[in-house]
LOZA-543555 format. One line per 5 residues: number of its first residue (from 1); their letters; for each residue z, x, y of N, C-alpha, C. Coordinates in Angstrom, 3 decimals, decimal comma. Layout:
<recs>
NUM	A	Z/X/Y/Z/X/Y/Z/X/Y | ...
</recs>
This chain:
<recs>
1	MDDDR	1,392/-22,550/21,577/-0,092/-21,837/20,322/0,476/-21,042/19,822 | 1,163/-20,245/18,820/2,042/-19,829/17,688/1,850/-17,896/18,338 | 2,905/-17,342/18,316/2,692/-16,142/18,314/3,027/-15,475/17,066 | 1,157/-14,804/16,885/1,527/-14,329/15,022/1,070/-12,491/15,457 | 1,754/-11,853/16,595/1,946/-10,471/16,707/3,092/-10,182/15,918
6	PDVLL	2,818/-8,808/15,320/4,403/-8,974/14,784/5,548/-8,464/16,402 | 6,713/-8,944/15,629/7,702/-9,006/16,746/8,100/-7,491/16,852 | 7,918/-6,673/15,557/8,469/-5,476/15,666/7,272/-3,862/15,320 | 7,006/-3,241/15,691/6,193/-1,959/15,249/6,904/-0,936/15,439 | 7,181/0,105/14,270/7,740/0,724/13,985/6,371/2,424/13,580
11	TGLLF	7,216/3,237/13,228/6,192/4,387/13,024/7,698/5,618/12,538 | 7,481/6,366/12,047/8,188/7,567/11,359/8,286/8,034/10,238 | 9,188/9,019/9,967/8,907/9,775/8,762/9,917/8,853/8,063 | 9,894/8,469/7,095/10,512/7,929/5,748/10,861/8,940/5,094 | 12,231/8,721/4,460/12,727/9,733/3,284/13,427/8,822/2,298
16	YDLVL	13,465/9,375/0,931/14,372/8,446/0,232/15,659/9,272/-0,065 | 16,877/8,334/0,025/17,941/9,063/0,357/19,020/8,943/-0,724 | 20,197/9,552/-1,075/21,128/9,485/-2,055/22,055/9,879/-1,191 | 23,080/8,679/-1,302/24,404/9,250/-0,324/25,069/9,087/-1,419 | 26,853/10,057/-1,095/27,375/9,904/-2,070/28,802/10,183/-0,820
21	TGLGK	30,095/9,097/-1,153/30,809/8,981/-0,456/31,828/9,349/-1,418 | 33,218/9,205/-0,818/34,714/9,402/-1,184/34,753/10,488/-1,732 | 34,708/11,852/-0,958/34,997/12,860/-0,868/35,839/13,203/-0,559 | 36,329/13,095/0,161/38,228/13,079/0,842/37,622/14,808/1,789 | 37,031/15,724/1,726/36,597/16,672/1,351/35,415/17,465/1,346
26	PPTPG	34,199/18,111/2,821/33,280/18,854/1,818/33,343/19,889/0,989 | 32,834/19,982/-0,235/32,691/21,078/-0,753/32,538/22,752/-0,199 | 33,441/23,244/-0,895/33,151/24,469/-0,821/32,412/25,364/-1,887 | 31,995/26,762/-1,649/31,002/27,447/-2,792/31,914/27,644/-3,956 | 30,859/27,462/-4,795/31,447/27,339/-6,073/32,531/26,156/-6,398
31	EEIWT	32,697/25,500/-5,478/33,382/24,031/-5,906/32,656/22,936/-6,534 | 33,186/22,076/-7,706/32,670/20,800/-7,898/33,696/19,839/-7,283 | 33,056/18,686/-7,025/33,993/17,562/-6,707/33,131/16,352/-7,439 | 34,188/15,650/-7,609/33,408/14,181/-8,047/34,017/13,428/-7,338 | 32,907/12,483/-7,180/32,829/11,809/-6,317/33,107/9,784/-6,861
36	DGMGC	33,948/9,318/-6,041/33,581/7,670/-6,637/33,238/6,717/-5,523 | 31,583/6,949/-5,158/30,357/6,203/-4,802/29,543/6,885/-4,809 | 28,436/6,136/-5,009/27,267/6,367/-4,557/26,118/5,742/-4,265 | 24,684/5,707/-3,776/23,913/4,487/-2,990/22,545/5,190/-3,076 | 21,382/4,705/-3,365/20,760/5,263/-2,699/19,363/4,245/-2,227
41	GPGGI	18,026/4,672/-1,364/17,098/3,649/-1,539/16,632/4,747/-0,358 | 15,581/3,700/0,547/14,555/4,053/1,731/15,907/4,626/2,797 | 15,367/5,848/3,537/15,985/6,181/5,510/14,845/6,388/5,257 | 15,711/6,566/6,996/14,460/7,321/7,936/13,964/6,306/8,658 | 12,807/6,530/9,032/12,436/5,023/9,799/12,360/3,977/9,056
46	ANLAV	12,663/3,942/7,390/13,105/2,546/7,237/14,606/1,883/7,165 | 15,403/2,794/7,651/17,016/1,977/8,660/16,226/1,283/9,428 | 15,236/1,272/10,421/15,028/0,306/11,515/14,677/-0,480/11,069 | 13,201/-0,236/10,327/12,683/-0,985/9,062/12,982/-2,344/8,301 | 14,120/-2,442/7,507/14,215/-3,081/7,023/15,744/-4,400/8,038
51	AASRF	16,659/-3,083/8,890/17,658/-3,687/9,355/16,849/-4,987/10,210 | 14,994/-4,296/10,912/14,627/-5,490/11,103/14,501/-6,706/11,095 | 14,030/-6,191/9,597/13,381/-7,153/8,800/14,619/-8,465/8,887 | 15,585/-7,575/8,461/16,603/-8,929/7,974/16,973/-9,596/9,266 | 16,624/-10,069/9,820/17,072/-10,412/11,195/15,621/-11,316/11,565
56	GLRTS	15,010/-11,714/10,101/13,590/-12,495/10,652/13,051/-11,948/11,264 | 12,865/-10,960/11,972/11,385/-10,074/12,574/10,476/-9,796/11,616 | 9,370/-10,216/12,704/8,011/-10,017/11,972/7,497/-8,214/11,921 | 8,068/-7,477/11,104/8,038/-6,496/11,288/7,002/-4,982/10,614 | 6,244/-4,584/10,998/5,234/-3,661/11,144/5,490/-2,684/10,800
61	LATVF	5,332/-1,514/9,879/5,328/-0,224/10,004/4,319/0,516/9,092 | 3,934/1,681/10,112/3,377/2,898/9,964/3,659/4,025/9,087 | 4,078/4,414/7,961/4,833/5,692/7,695/4,030/6,333/6,826 | 4,414/7,498/5,925/3,918/7,826/5,084/4,624/8,182/3,694 | 4,025/7,582/2,746/4,776/7,471/1,140/4,412/8,912/0,860
66	GDDLY	5,183/9,482/-0,484/4,010/10,202/-1,422/4,122/9,734/-2,568 | 3,589/10,238/-3,719/2,473/9,747/-4,415/3,227/10,060/-5,500 | 5,009/9,835/-5,633/5,702/9,903/-6,453/6,616/9,064/-6,708 | 7,442/9,025/-7,801/8,700/8,014/-8,151/9,323/7,445/-6,989 | 9,873/8,628/-5,769/10,314/8,329/-4,938/9,499/7,177/-4,045
71	GQCCR	8,303/7,749/-3,647/7,814/7,099/-2,790/7,094/5,682/-3,288 | 6,849/5,449/-4,372/6,196/4,106/-5,196/7,942/3,145/-5,367 | 9,513/3,963/-5,595/10,264/3,201/-5,074/10,392/2,985/-3,380 | 10,566/3,605/-2,690/9,987/2,275/-1,353/9,815/2,118/-1,249 | 8,314/1,974/-1,553/6,937/1,039/-1,147/7,340/-0,161/-1,665
76	DILRD	8,103/-0,390/-3,182/7,781/-1,779/-3,409/9,469/-2,317/-3,059 | 10,509/-1,520/-2,141/11,432/-1,806/-1,927/10,905/-2,129/-0,322 | 10,601/-1,896/0,334/10,317/-2,525/1,585/9,253/-3,519/1,321 | 8,130/-3,394/0,578/7,098/-4,313/0,656/7,777/-5,354/-0,096 | 7,731/-5,360/-1,352/8,610/-6,698/-1,981/9,243/-7,099/-1,861
81	QENID	10,703/-6,324/-1,661/12,108/-7,158/-1,220/11,995/-7,235/0,150 | 11,871/-6,868/1,025/12,404/-6,684/2,207/11,623/-7,536/3,035 | 10,106/-7,883/3,041/8,931/-8,403/3,192/8,053/-7,660/4,676 | 8,489/-6,075/4,292/7,881/-5,214/5,748/6,190/-5,681/5,152 | 5,601/-5,459/6,558/3,895/-5,002/6,756/3,550/-3,519/6,264
86	LSLSR	3,369/-3,567/5,606/2,645/-1,446/5,155/1,469/-1,394/5,364 | 0,644/-2,064/5,894/-0,751/-2,153/6,374/-1,103/-1,463/7,004 | -0,268/-0,521/7,627/-0,712/0,953/8,288/-0,153/2,311/8,303 | 0,474/1,690/7,038/1,299/2,628/5,914/-0,276/3,814/5,240 | 0,497/5,009/4,826/-0,451/5,854/3,524/0,183/6,316/2,795
91	TADGR	-0,209/6,518/2,001/0,399/7,645/1,192/-0,667/8,734/1,131 | 0,709/9,892/0,497/-0,355/11,115/0,567/-0,057/11,633/-0,934 | -1,142/12,146/-1,446/-1,624/12,267/-2,402/-0,844/14,016/-2,936 | -0,637/13,981/-3,957/-0,203/15,706/-4,441/1,268/16,032/-3,748 | 2,024/14,833/-2,570/3,176/15,107/-1,947/4,120/14,357/-2,463
96	PTPVT	5,350/15,305/-2,418/5,977/14,604/-2,726/7,529/13,909/-1,500 | 7,805/12,596/-1,750/8,844/12,316/-0,921/9,985/12,710/-0,297 | 9,887/13,216/0,897/10,919/13,936/1,445/12,369/13,202/1,357 | 13,544/13,941/0,241/14,391/13,295/0,295/15,385/13,748/0,602 | 16,618/13,386/0,832/18,052/13,516/1,819/19,292/13,121/1,000
101	VSLAY	20,129/14,391/0,286/21,552/13,912/0,227/22,610/14,043/1,327 | 22,927/13,029/1,674/23,870/12,656/2,302/25,150/12,407/1,872 | 26,252/13,428/2,237/27,659/13,821/1,867/28,443/13,048/3,124 | 29,588/12,067/3,007/30,015/11,075/3,759/31,643/11,257/3,686 | 31,719/11,992/4,383/33,582/12,129/4,535/34,122/11,860/5,723
106	GGDRA	35,668/11,208/6,532/36,269/11,465/7,607/35,031/10,751/8,678 | 34,507/10,118/8,575/34,058/8,872/9,052/32,489/9,844/9,528 | 31,873/10,064/9,325/31,010/11,858/9,077/29,974/11,371/8,201 | 28,980/12,200/8,386/28,435/12,646/7,389/28,030/14,405/7,362 | 27,133/14,833/5,776/26,577/15,826/5,888/25,097/15,743/5,558
111	LVTHG	23,965/16,343/6,376/22,961/16,117/5,310/22,044/17,355/4,715 | 21,393/16,929/3,818/20,383/18,433/3,549/19,269/17,520/2,446 | 18,261/18,207/3,462/17,077/17,258/3,018/16,088/18,493/2,064 | 15,176/17,837/1,408/14,121/18,704/0,921/13,003/17,529/1,563 | 11,667/18,009/1,994/10,791/17,986/2,130/9,882/18,448/2,756
116	QEPPY	8,435/17,952/3,399/6,990/18,173/4,117/7,223/17,651/4,939 | 6,423/18,240/6,407/5,861/17,173/7,477/4,589/16,554/6,275 | 4,715/15,321/6,864/3,459/14,614/6,291/1,765/15,422/6,523 | 0,810/14,850/5,827/-0,459/15,200/6,326/-0,965/13,948/7,708 | 0,040/12,997/7,752/-0,688/12,218/8,801/-0,038/12,110/10,143
121	SQDAL	-0,355/12,374/11,400/0,525/12,210/12,070/0,323/10,539/12,574 | 1,720/10,486/13,429/2,346/9,059/13,997/0,743/8,669/14,927 | -0,097/9,060/15,749/-0,957/8,934/16,219/-2,145/8,511/15,370 | -2,260/8,906/14,068/-3,474/9,002/12,995/-2,840/7,809/12,285 | -1,809/7,785/11,930/-1,170/6,251/11,830/-1,884/5,031/12,479
126	MGDPP	-0,937/4,961/13,672/-1,281/4,085/14,662/-2,900/3,856/15,100 | -2,734/4,653/15,200/-5,209/4,789/16,010/-4,672/4,214/16,919 | -5,215/2,819/17,317/-5,314/1,378/18,352/-4,450/0,766/17,846 | -2,912/0,888/18,073/-2,004/-0,018/17,563/-1,911/-1,212/17,849 | -1,709/-2,329/16,752/-1,503/-3,675/16,897/-0,831/-3,858/17,908
131	EARTA	-1,443/-5,065/19,015/-0,145/-5,723/20,079/0,559/-6,453/19,064 | 2,057/-5,676/19,741/3,178/-6,725/19,186/4,406/-6,788/20,348 | 5,380/-7,276/20,374/6,424/-7,990/20,921/7,053/-6,754/21,534 | 7,857/-6,005/20,376/8,426/-4,691/21,130/7,550/-3,492/20,114 | 8,176/-2,496/20,269/8,203/-1,211/19,133/9,516/-0,340/19,367
136	LVHIE	10,004/0,148/18,640/11,596/0,663/18,377/11,159/1,717/17,681 | 10,777/2,904/18,731/10,051/4,540/19,259/11,718/5,765/19,158 | 11,444/6,331/18,810/12,231/7,604/18,649/11,477/9,060/19,254 | 11,552/8,632/20,447/11,054/9,711/21,719/11,312/11,227/21,198 | 10,520/12,110/21,798/10,482/13,661/21,107/10,001/14,145/22,894
141	AEPRE	10,105/15,471/21,869/9,576/16,572/23,676/8,121/16,184/23,874 | 7,609/16,265/22,544/6,043/15,871/22,188/5,539/14,164/22,663 | 4,964/13,868/23,931/4,050/12,645/23,526/3,675/12,251/22,716 | 3,592/11,212/22,050/2,939/10,637/21,471/2,021/9,711/21,936 | 0,189/9,615/21,675/-0,302/9,331/22,376/-0,638/6,898/22,837
146	WLAKA	-0,031/7,002/21,060/-0,140/5,693/20,736/0,949/4,618/21,667 | 1,768/5,538/22,108/2,900/4,736/22,745/2,606/4,458/23,550 | 1,781/5,096/24,676/0,851/4,534/26,100/-0,079/3,450/25,774 | -0,612/3,935/24,453/-2,011/2,497/24,165/-0,676/1,191/24,201 | 0,563/1,640/23,349/1,285/0,194/22,918/1,624/-0,317/24,390
151	AANGT	2,230/0,443/25,096/2,891/-0,084/26,679/1,538/-0,446/27,261 | 0,335/-0,073/27,558/-0,391/-0,457/27,857/-1,201/-2,077/27,077 | -0,542/-2,418/25,927/-0,744/-3,917/25,283/-0,004/-5,012/26,070 | 0,842/-4,046/26,502/1,936/-5,046/26,484/3,732/-5,541/25,595 | 3,516/-4,355/25,026/4,209/-3,955/23,701/5,870/-3,659/24,747
156	HIYAD	6,670/-4,207/24,044/7,607/-3,281/24,948/8,407/-2,468/24,277 | 8,453/-0,929/25,055/9,495/-0,598/23,847/10,786/0,143/24,105 | 11,417/-0,322/23,028/12,288/0,349/22,844/12,768/1,841/22,207 | 13,736/2,501/22,900/13,619/3,880/22,438/14,851/4,624/22,390 | 14,687/5,414/21,498/16,476/6,308/21,298/15,626/7,741/21,257
161	VGWDP	16,723/8,697/21,168/16,581/9,738/20,707/17,145/10,691/20,263 | 17,021/12,166/19,672/17,744/12,459/19,287/18,157/13,928/19,363 | 19,280/14,298/18,576/19,727/15,313/18,982/18,505/16,618/19,301 | 18,866/17,461/20,439/17,783/18,226/20,516/18,598/19,983/20,066 | 18,549/20,691/18,588/18,399/21,595/18,275/18,415/22,581/19,039
166	TQQWS	17,641/22,974/20,444/17,346/24,350/21,428/18,653/24,437/22,388 | 19,087/23,068/22,369/20,474/22,625/23,179/19,581/22,855/24,789 | 18,847/22,701/25,225/17,731/22,998/26,597/17,808/21,990/27,340 | 17,499/20,628/26,434/18,471/19,007/26,261/17,273/18,726/28,023 | 15,621/18,976/27,794/14,707/18,875/28,786/14,709/17,703/29,714
171	TDLLD	15,006/17,832/30,750/15,069/16,388/31,722/12,874/15,583/31,479 | 12,717/16,876/31,522/10,820/16,214/31,461/10,549/14,972/29,930 | 11,536/15,508/29,672/11,824/14,186/27,989/11,814/12,576/28,444 | 12,255/12,543/29,955/13,051/11,542/30,245/11,949/11,257/31,683 | 10,840/11,507/31,490/9,408/11,288/31,789/8,870/9,937/30,954
176	QLTLC	8,804/10,106/29,687/8,178/9,111/29,050/8,804/8,008/29,158 | 10,190/8,009/29,819/10,516/6,322/30,112/10,100/5,618/30,749 | 8,938/5,732/31,607/8,442/5,198/32,140/7,508/4,191/31,510 | 7,350/4,453/30,407/6,455/3,710/29,153/7,629/2,590/28,899 | 8,792/2,855/28,531/9,529/1,787/27,867/10,323/0,723/28,851
181	HAFLP	10,914/-0,169/27,671/11,446/-1,356/28,156/13,379/-0,988/28,656 | 13,086/-0,313/27,270/14,971/-0,303/27,098/15,076/1,246/26,649 | 16,331/2,172/26,837/17,047/3,179/26,093/18,025/3,129/25,699 | 17,940/3,500/24,381/19,572/3,317/24,175/19,820/4,995/23,515 | 20,259/6,277/24,095/20,675/7,041/23,450/22,555/6,456/23,063
186	NEGEA	22,477/7,728/22,621/24,368/8,164/22,588/24,642/8,834/23,170 | 26,002/8,470/23,656/27,164/9,650/24,970/26,713/10,473/24,794 | 26,224/11,682/23,974/26,192/12,820/24,794/24,653/12,981/24,380 | 24,434/12,522/23,697/22,753/12,553/24,115/22,381/12,267/25,591 | 22,681/10,998/26,248/22,863/10,369/27,457/23,210/11,607/28,618
191	MAYTR	24,618/12,121/28,027/25,660/12,589/28,970/24,202/13,824/29,484 | 23,776/14,597/27,872/23,468/15,989/28,008/21,540/15,612/28,986 | 20,965/15,056/28,952/20,140/14,924/29,228/19,446/14,179/30,567 | 21,206/13,705/31,068/20,874/13,219/32,889/22,225/14,418/33,223 | 22,455/15,359/33,101/23,407/16,409/33,088/24,549/15,373/34,338
196	TDSAV	25,408/14,841/32,840/26,294/14,109/33,758/27,361/14,250/32,703 | 28,427/13,648/32,938/30,777/14,432/32,422/30,608/12,516/31,741 | 30,274/11,717/31,641/30,766/10,510/31,170/29,659/9,585/31,051 | 29,575/8,507/30,107/28,606/7,748/29,633/28,550/6,750/30,607 | 29,303/6,575/31,300/29,052/5,535/32,450/28,855/6,242/34,025
201	AALGT	28,461/6,992/33,748/27,931/7,494/34,968/25,848/8,040/34,680 | 26,165/8,564/33,458/24,834/8,765/32,392/24,000/7,648/32,174 | 24,808/6,500/32,298/23,997/4,652/32,442/23,528/4,940/33,773 | 24,092/4,667/34,670/23,508/4,982/36,242/22,552/5,492/36,250 | 22,345/7,344/35,747/21,697/8,188/35,663/20,245/7,272/35,851
206	LSELV	20,263/6,589/33,980/19,072/5,917/32,676/18,927/5,050/33,782 | 19,874/4,080/34,182/19,118/2,599/35,089/18,426/2,749/36,113 | 18,225/3,792/36,668/17,342/4,393/37,659/15,493/4,097/36,772 | 15,668/4,652/36,062/14,623/4,928/34,987/13,786/3,895/33,911 | 14,944/3,602/33,406/14,353/2,393/32,516/14,988/0,721/32,963
211	PVAVV	14,134/-0,113/32,783/14,506/-1,299/32,838/16,037/-2,147/32,276 | 16,343/-1,306/30,799/17,355/-1,837/30,068/17,797/-0,749/29,546 | 19,122/0,014/30,166/19,594/1,022/29,997/20,893/1,091/28,759 | 21,159/1,565/27,564/22,451/1,043/26,622/22,639/2,754/26,390 | 24,197/2,838/26,156/24,613/4,164/25,899/25,687/3,527/25,240
216	TRGGD	25,293/4,179/23,705/26,232/4,041/22,524/27,712/5,077/22,534 | 28,435/4,164/22,068/29,942/5,308/22,232/30,558/5,519/21,375 | 29,947/4,870/19,928/30,833/5,318/18,816/32,008/4,439/18,334 | 33,151/4,820/17,856/34,205/4,282/18,067/34,917/3,764/19,019 | 34,386/3,711/20,750/34,358/3,289/21,801/33,254/2,183/22,132
221	GAVAV	32,488/1,719/21,187/31,548/1,061/21,472/30,690/0,952/21,960 | 30,230/0,361/23,610/29,330/0,351/24,663/28,803/-0,037/25,372 | 28,520/0,745/26,722/28,208/0,165/27,764/26,119/0,155/27,911 | 26,385/-1,393/28,929/24,486/-1,372/29,105/24,654/-1,954/30,697 | 22,771/-1,733/30,980/22,729/-2,010/32,337/21,138/-2,580/32,307
226	DQITG	21,147/-3,791/32,362/19,746/-4,931/32,459/19,575/-4,816/34,256 | 18,165/-4,238/34,559/18,384/-4,472/35,659/17,028/-5,457/36,719 | 16,644/-5,998/34,670/15,693/-7,281/35,110/16,963/-8,142/35,558 | 17,538/-8,747/35,273/18,807/-9,249/35,330/20,434/-9,419/35,847 | 20,071/-8,191/36,277/21,320/-7,494/37,216/22,739/-8,070/36,273
231	EYAEV	22,443/-7,644/35,385/23,761/-7,438/33,963/24,381/-6,354/34,068 | 25,342/-6,176/33,920/26,229/-4,724/33,325/27,189/-5,201/32,239 | 26,934/-4,866/30,877/28,596/-5,281/30,053/28,907/-3,422/29,179 | 29,948/-3,829/28,947/30,501/-3,020/28,451/31,943/-3,664/27,282 | 31,357/-2,827/25,861/31,770/-3,738/24,774/32,874/-2,758/23,940
236	PALPV	33,775/-3,236/23,082/34,330/-2,537/22,260/33,788/-2,726/20,882 | 34,038/-1,083/20,397/33,735/-0,975/19,078/34,765/-1,795/18,001 | 34,569/-2,783/16,725/35,133/-3,221/15,589/35,990/-2,333/15,301 | 37,532/-2,866/15,546/37,787/-1,304/14,128/37,427/-1,951/12,477 | 36,571/-0,889/11,848/36,458/-0,822/10,540/36,495/0,240/9,915
241	DVLDP	36,371/0,148/8,334/36,982/1,174/7,617/34,843/1,373/7,235 | 35,002/3,387/7,684/33,823/3,903/7,897/34,054/4,140/6,080 | 32,734/3,236/5,592/32,323/4,402/4,366/31,616/5,370/4,433 | 30,324/4,512/5,084/29,102/5,613/5,292/28,450/5,594/6,526 | 28,294/6,333/7,937/27,861/5,621/8,978/26,515/6,036/9,330
246	TGAGD	25,356/6,323/8,037/24,276/6,826/7,788/23,514/5,434/8,358 | 22,655/5,694/9,523/21,835/4,542/9,872/22,357/3,355/10,602 | 23,780/4,114/11,005/24,287/2,952/11,611/23,575/2,662/13,493 | 23,459/3,147/14,071/22,801/3,379/15,370/21,240/2,833/15,084 | 20,572/3,222/13,773/19,119/2,333/13,688/20,042/0,336/13,556
251	VFGAS	20,821/0,548/12,946/21,202/-1,067/12,610/21,701/-1,098/14,398 | 21,738/-0,589/14,899/22,593/-1,103/16,144/21,148/-1,465/17,326 | 20,271/-0,709/16,839/19,188/-0,827/17,972/18,368/-2,178/17,188 | 18,057/-2,457/16,211/17,039/-3,669/15,903/18,125/-5,027/15,931 | 19,162/-4,659/16,015/20,371/-5,874/16,196/19,778/-5,914/17,737
256	FVAAS	20,062/-5,591/18,881/19,824/-5,014/19,970/18,498/-5,903/20,249 | 17,375/-5,411/19,108/15,845/-6,169/19,480/15,963/-7,302/19,574 | 16,520/-7,526/18,007/16,554/-9,103/17,576/17,313/-10,280/18,645 | 18,141/-9,744/19,426/18,763/-10,400/19,988/18,375/-10,641/21,862 | 17,555/-9,645/21,969/17,046/-8,899/23,127/15,652/-10,453/23,233
261	LGGWP	14,766/-10,185/22,065/13,579/-11,285/21,991/14,084/-12,940/21,523 | 15,297/-12,814/21,051/16,027/-14,285/21,325/16,695/-14,975/22,482 | 16,424/-14,421/23,895/16,645/-14,313/25,058/18,372/-14,653/25,652 | 19,281/-13,619/24,793/20,700/-14,257/24,906/20,999/-12,607/26,035 | 21,983/-13,461/26,910/22,868/-12,662/27,672/23,013/-10,922/27,159
266	LEERL	22,893/-10,169/28,605/23,208/-8,965/28,058/24,536/-8,455/26,835 | 25,760/-9,331/27,212/26,912/-9,127/26,842/27,007/-9,592/25,090 | 26,161/-10,757/25,223/26,112/-11,016/24,028/25,412/-9,909/23,480 | 24,443/-9,347/23,839/22,744/-8,621/22,923/23,799/-7,469/22,631 | 24,858/-6,990/23,656/25,616/-5,980/22,814/27,018/-5,949/22,295
271	RFAVL	27,395/-6,593/22,107/28,091/-7,296/21,483/27,499/-7,175/20,018 | 26,877/-8,175/19,192/26,099/-8,294/18,551/25,509/-7,190/17,914 | 25,102/-6,473/18,504/24,875/-5,246/18,025/25,557/-4,086/17,944 | 26,622/-4,305/18,557/28,150/-3,871/17,698/28,784/-4,099/16,615 | 28,992/-5,320/16,748/28,933/-6,078/15,377/28,056/-5,627/14,229
276	SAGLS	26,959/-5,676/13,943/26,011/-5,031/12,438/26,003/-3,866/12,543 | 25,943/-2,714/13,650/26,142/-1,507/13,063/27,384/-1,178/12,346 | 28,405/-1,733/13,332/30,026/-1,979/12,722/29,917/-2,655/11,260 | 29,798/-3,597/10,531/29,315/-4,123/9,237/28,630/-3,134/8,422 | 27,457/-2,339/9,000/26,523/-1,395/7,798/26,911/-0,326/7,437
281	VGRHG	28,307/0,017/8,759/28,963/1,498/7,886/29,836/1,158/6,367 | 30,342/-0,176/6,520/31,116/-0,202/4,802/29,936/-0,397/3,650 | 28,750/0,043/3,836/27,753/-0,242/3,019/26,897/1,417/2,618 | 26,952/1,766/1,221/25,796/2,988/1,353/24,655/3,095/2,050 | 24,321/4,505/2,733/22,673/4,459/2,698/22,854/3,730/4,153
286	GALAA	21,704/4,006/4,895/21,111/3,535/6,069/20,174/1,967/5,913 | 19,197/1,983/5,392/18,341/0,751/5,338/18,977/-0,159/4,742 | 19,640/0,304/3,117/19,804/-1,290/2,757/21,144/-1,736/2,869 | 22,264/-1,077/3,670/23,921/-1,933/4,472/23,236/-2,665/5,907 | 22,244/-2,101/5,819/22,034/-3,147/7,326/22,453/-5,135/6,735
291	PGWYG	23,135/-6,114/7,561/24,118/-6,771/7,000/22,955/-8,034/7,253 | 21,854/-8,161/8,400/21,057/-9,220/8,028/21,783/-10,316/8,799 | 21,232/-11,488/9,021/21,912/-12,892/9,624/22,695/-13,042/8,841 | 22,645/-12,583/6,892/23,403/-13,159/5,784/24,667/-12,563/5,996 | 24,804/-11,167/6,226/26,199/-10,656/6,265/26,897/-10,788/7,739
296	VDRWW	25,704/-11,256/8,629/27,242/-11,603/10,130/27,000/-13,227/9,734 | 26,554/-13,656/8,906/27,365/-15,387/8,908/28,057/-15,089/8,074 | 28,412/-13,971/7,306/29,823/-14,277/6,282/30,767/-13,762/6,943 | 30,274/-13,186/7,921/31,381/-12,418/8,541/31,714/-13,375/9,472 | 31,528/-14,068/9,969/31,916/-15,038/11,122/32,893/-16,575/10,457
301	RSLTD	32,224/-16,804/8,969/32,661/-17,714/8,571/33,667/-17,448/8,279 | 34,226/-16,028/7,874/35,586/-15,611/7,105/36,424/-14,991/8,057 | 35,834/-15,222/9,756/36,813/-14,528/10,448/38,315/-15,117/10,889 | 39,200/-14,767/10,720/40,343/-15,780/10,874/41,085/-14,886/12,450 | 40,889/-13,641/13,000/41,625/-13,098/13,873/40,823/-14,427/14,861
306	PELRR	41,591/-14,406/15,419/41,704/-15,619/17,213/41,252/-14,972/18,201 | 41,511/-13,637/18,028/40,883/-13,119/19,937/39,566/-13,448/19,244 | 39,001/-12,496/18,493/37,309/-11,753/17,752/36,809/-13,065/17,586 | 37,536/-14,385/16,935/36,312/-15,313/17,365/36,627/-15,921/18,672 | 37,041/-15,493/19,495/37,088/-16,245/21,337/35,728/-15,267/22,018
311	TYGFL	35,598/-13,911/21,316/34,969/-12,809/22,024/33,734/-12,936/21,216 | 33,752/-13,534/20,146/32,448/-14,008/19,334/32,087/-14,834/18,857 | 32,621/-15,974/19,539/32,586/-17,457/19,336/30,930/-18,087/19,831 | 30,167/-17,256/20,728/28,569/-17,125/21,256/27,654/-17,382/19,925 | 28,573/-16,392/18,609/27,778/-17,064/17,061/27,315/-18,185/16,780
316	ADRLP	28,342/-19,175/17,270/28,360/-20,658/16,248/27,101/-21,302/17,133 | 26,538/-20,759/17,981/25,344/-20,956/19,048/24,294/-20,450/18,364 | 24,325/-18,966/17,919/23,272/-18,329/17,602/22,886/-17,930/16,221 | 23,651/-18,428/15,199/23,580/-17,825/13,938/22,300/-18,640/13,841 | 21,587/-18,850/12,481/20,652/-19,462/12,105/21,061/-20,490/10,970
321	DDPGP	21,102/-21,543/10,727/21,255/-22,452/9,708/21,358/-22,338/8,577 | 19,603/-21,451/8,622/20,334/-21,295/6,955/19,886/-19,187/7,515 | 20,995/-18,637/6,788/20,686/-17,113/7,374/20,522/-16,540/5,626 | 19,504/-17,486/4,683/19,187/-16,379/4,064/19,955/-16,043/2,426 | 19,416/-15,994/1,553/19,920/-15,105/0,320/21,057/-13,922/0,993
326	PVAYA	21,844/-13,248/-0,265/22,222/-12,689/-0,129/21,597/-11,115/0,266 | 21,754/-10,436/1,008/20,671/-8,909/0,663/21,367/-7,953/-0,419 | 20,394/-7,225/-0,360/20,337/-6,427/-1,556/20,988/-4,806/-1,549 | 21,961/-4,499/-1,362/22,533/-3,247/-0,943/22,265/-2,255/-2,264 | 22,425/-1,023/-1,841/21,817/0,182/-2,207/22,559/0,273/-3,093
331	PVTPP	21,846/-0,060/-4,465/22,006/0,647/-5,775/22,604/2,068/-5,964 | 23,162/2,432/-7,271/23,734/3,729/-7,402/22,448/3,919/-7,636 | 21,808/3,918/-8,924/20,397/4,927/-9,482/19,338/3,678/-9,073 | 17,654/4,547/-9,000/16,224/3,649/-8,490/16,678/2,185/-9,770 | 16,072/1,273/-9,475/15,446/-0,080/-10,015/14,384/0,945/-11,570
336	ARQI	14,709/0,898/-12,745/13,118/0,688/-13,873/12,149/0,079/-13,119 | 10,643/1,043/-13,178/9,836/-0,031/-13,115/9,571/-0,916/-14,058 | 8,984/-1,803/-13,592/8,232/-2,459/-14,428/7,004/-2,400/-15,054 | 7,360/-2,391/-15,856/5,412/-1,920/-16,424/4,502/-2,718/-16,949
</recs>
C-alpha cells in the first residue's frame, strides 16, 4: 500500500529575503557601498521547505503570509514553482510580510529584519498535526504542543536549535529531545548546551539523549552518531567559494532527512548533507539556493577530482535516473505578477 503521508512537515516564520553580496567589507555610518551581486526570494522556514521539496519529498508547510506583494510573491513561489503544500498556512490580513536584508561578506552575513510576530502561533496553525513521516523543527525554550502530538502520531522529529541571545543556554531545552528522533545543532550551540569543550564531546552527551545526533562544524564538516544502527561518522567539508551562507544549515538538515528516508548508511547521509550545504553557499539567498537533485547530479557529472569521485562514489547508485529540470535560483528582483 502506498504511503500518502507528507514526507516532511514544517512550521515556522516566513521572511522575504533580500541578499546583497560582493560587499568586500561591512558599511560604516555615512558610507554607501555598491555591490556586484543581489538576489531575493522566500526565507526563514521556506529555506527548509524548498530544500526538502527539491529532493522530491512531499512537503507540507504551515506558516503565515502577509497580505502584501512580498507575501503573494512567496506564496506563488512556494506553491506554484516549488510544489509545496500550503493547505495548513494562513494569510494575515493587514500585516506585512517580515523582510530581511542580508549583507554577505567574509564567508558570513549580517542581517537586518523588519516585521511583526504573526497573529497565529505554531500550535494554532498545526492544531492536530497531520500524520507525516518526518517533521523538521526548530526547538525553542517554550515547548510547542504540536510537537508532542506529532511524535505520538509516529512522526520522526528532526530538530535543530538557534543561538541563545540570553547566553544562559538552559539545559532544560534538551528535555524536548525525548520527542525527537534526531538533533542537528552546530558545534557552538552543541557545546554551549552540553557544557562541553569540543564538538566530539558534545556529540557524546547528545547521543545519550536522542537516537541520532549530528553536530555540524562549518568549514570543518560534521560528526554524527546513530545509536539505532551503531554507526559513527565524521566527514570534512568540501572546499567551496562562499558567496552567501544564508540557509546552509537548513539545506544540510533537509538533505540529511532525504538521505535518512532513503535508508542510507550514516556516512553517506552525512556526506550528502555536507555536499548539499556546500553547493548552496555558492548561490544567493537561502531557499532558492538549495541545489536539489538537479544540482547534486550536475556536480557529480562534472566532477574530475579522483579523490572526491572515490569518496562520493555512492552517488552513482543514489542519484535518481531523472534528476528533474534545472532549479530556479534567486532572481535579482521579484517577478512581475501576471494579470
